[in-house]
C-alpha positions in Angstrom: 28.9 -73.2 50.7 25.1 -72.2 50.2 23.3 -75.8 50.4 20.2 -74.0 48.7 22.2 -73.3 45.3 23.6 -77.0 45.0 21.1 -80.6 43.4 19.9 -82.1 46.4 21.4 -85.5 47.5 19.7 -88.3 46.1 19.3 -89.3 49.6 16.8 -85.8 49.9 13.9 -87.0 48.2 12.3 -90.2 46.9 13.2 -92.3 44.0 9.6 -91.3 41.9 10.7 -87.6 42.0 13.7 -88.2 40.8 12.9 -87.7 37.1 11.7 -84.0 38.3 14.8 -82.9 39.6 16.6 -84.5 36.8 15.0 -82.0 34.3 16.5 -79.0 36.2 19.2 -77.6 35.1 22.5 -76.7 36.4 23.1 -73.6 38.7 21.2 -71.6 41.1 17.4 -72.8 41.5 16.2 -69.4 42.9 17.7 -67.7 39.3 16.2 -70.9 37.1 12.7 -70.5 39.2 13.1 -66.9 38.3 14.1 -67.3 34.8 11.4 -70.1 34.2 8.8 -67.4 35.5 9.7 -65.2 32.6 10.0 -67.9 30.1 6.6 -69.8 31.0 5.2 -66.6 30.9 5.9 -65.9 27.5 5.2 -69.1 26.0 1.8 -69.0 27.9 0.9 -65.7 26.8 1.8 -66.9 23.0 -0.6 -69.5 23.3 -3.8 -68.1 20.9 -6.9 -68.5 23.4 -8.7 -71.0 21.2 -6.3 -73.6 22.2 -6.5 -73.9 25.5 -9.7 -75.9 25.4 -8.3 -79.0 23.3 -7.2 -82.5 25.3 -4.9 -84.3 23.6 -6.7 -87.5 24.2 -10.9 -87.2 25.5 -9.6 -88.8 29.1 -7.0 -86.1 29.8 -7.4 -82.5 31.0 -7.4 -79.3 29.2 -4.8 -77.2 28.5 -6.3 -74.7 31.0 -7.0 -77.6 33.6 -2.8 -78.6 33.4 -2.0 -74.8 34.1 -4.1 -75.3 37.4 -2.9 -78.3 37.8 0.7 -76.2 38.0 -0.6 -74.0 39.6 -2.1 -76.2 42.8 1.4 -78.5 42.7 3.3 -74.7 43.1 1.3 -73.9 45.9 1.0 -77.3 47.6 5.0 -77.4 47.4 5.6 -73.9 48.9 3.4 -74.8 51.8 5.8 -78.3 52.6 8.8 -76.0 52.1 7.1 -73.4 54.5 6.5 -76.5 57.0 9.7 -77.8 56.6 12.2 -74.9 56.7 10.2 -73.7 59.8 11.1 -77.0 61.5 7.1 -78.6 61.7 8.2 -82.3 61.0 4.7 -84.1 60.8 3.7 -86.0 58.2 2.0 -83.9 55.3 -0.6 -85.5 53.0 -0.4 -86.0 49.3 -1.5 -83.5 47.1 -4.7 -85.3 45.1 -4.4 -83.4 42.1 -7.6 -85.3 40.4 -9.8 -83.5 43.0 -8.3 -80.5 43.4 -9.1 -80.2 39.1 -12.6 -81.3 40.3 -13.5 -79.1 42.9 -12.0 -75.8 41.1 -13.5 -74.4 37.9 -10.0 -73.7 36.2 -11.7 -74.0 32.9 -14.1 -70.8 33.8 -11.5 -68.6 34.7 -10.4 -66.3 31.6 -6.6 -67.9 30.1 -4.8 -64.0 31.2 -6.0 -64.2 35.2 -4.7 -68.3 35.1 -1.3 -66.9 33.4 -1.4 -64.1 36.6 -2.2 -66.8 39.0 0.9 -68.7 38.0 3.0 -65.5 38.1 1.9 -64.7 41.4 2.5 -68.4 42.6 5.7 -68.4 41.5 6.5 -65.7 42.6 5.7 -66.2 46.5 7.8 -69.0 46.0 10.9 -67.0 44.9 10.2 -64.9 47.8 10.2 -67.1 49.4 13.4 -69.4 49.0 14.9 -65.9 48.9 14.1 -65.9 52.4 14.9 -69.1 54.2 18.5 -69.8 56.1 20.8 -71.4 54.3 20.3 -73.9 56.7 17.0 -74.9 57.3 17.5 -76.2 53.4 18.6 -79.0 54.6 15.3 -79.8 57.2 13.2 -82.8 56.3 9.9 -83.7 56.4 7.9 -86.3 55.4 4.6 -87.1 52.6 3.4 -90.2 53.2 6.0 -92.9 54.1 8.4 -90.6 51.9 10.6 -88.3 53.1 11.9 -85.0 51.6 14.8 -81.9 52.1 12.7 -78.7 51.8 15.5 -78.0 48.9 14.7 -80.9 47.0 11.3 -80.3 47.1 11.8 -76.4 45.1 13.8 -78.9 42.8 10.7 -80.9 42.4 8.8 -77.8 42.4 10.8 -76.8 39.0 10.5 -79.7 37.4 7.3 -80.2 37.7 6.6 -77.2 35.6 9.2 -77.8 32.8 7.4 -81.7 33.0 3.8 -79.7 32.3 5.6 -77.4 30.0 6.7 -79.8 27.5 3.5 -81.6 27.2 1.1 -78.4 26.8 4.8 -77.8 23.8 4.2 -81.1 22.6 1.1 -82.4 23.4 -1.6 -79.9 23.5 -0.2 -76.5 21.7 1.1 -78.8 18.6 
């Protein structure tokens, strides 16, 4: 049985990340990533340019920054998956999302470029996933005090995208 194609066991990830994993539908996660790459792209392209500067609350990121955060997260997950599937066991740092947004001017990047950036980052995730040896998906690595399998991180990444898409659809672009 191809281990990558099944949902990770609860022992493969930390409990705080379960809501992301639970968002991912059943099926081949690589096919799910491909499907969401297409549907997310179509949705993002359908949003009027003026809406990308919206914030649903004064202290929240604007929509462009949310997309930037999605890109940052995808790159971080990809790096973690790269390290873990290749047998590195050292602890990796947590992703400091606020610092990342503060030090990169997503708001100054044209929306069409951000959408392309997300597409390309997701494509790299897909290509990487398609080429990992099956037995390496169960390799585990540390993120701070948490232990994750590589396959659990793919599910976290996919669920993270769905989490933020829901926020964009229900809080920003309503």
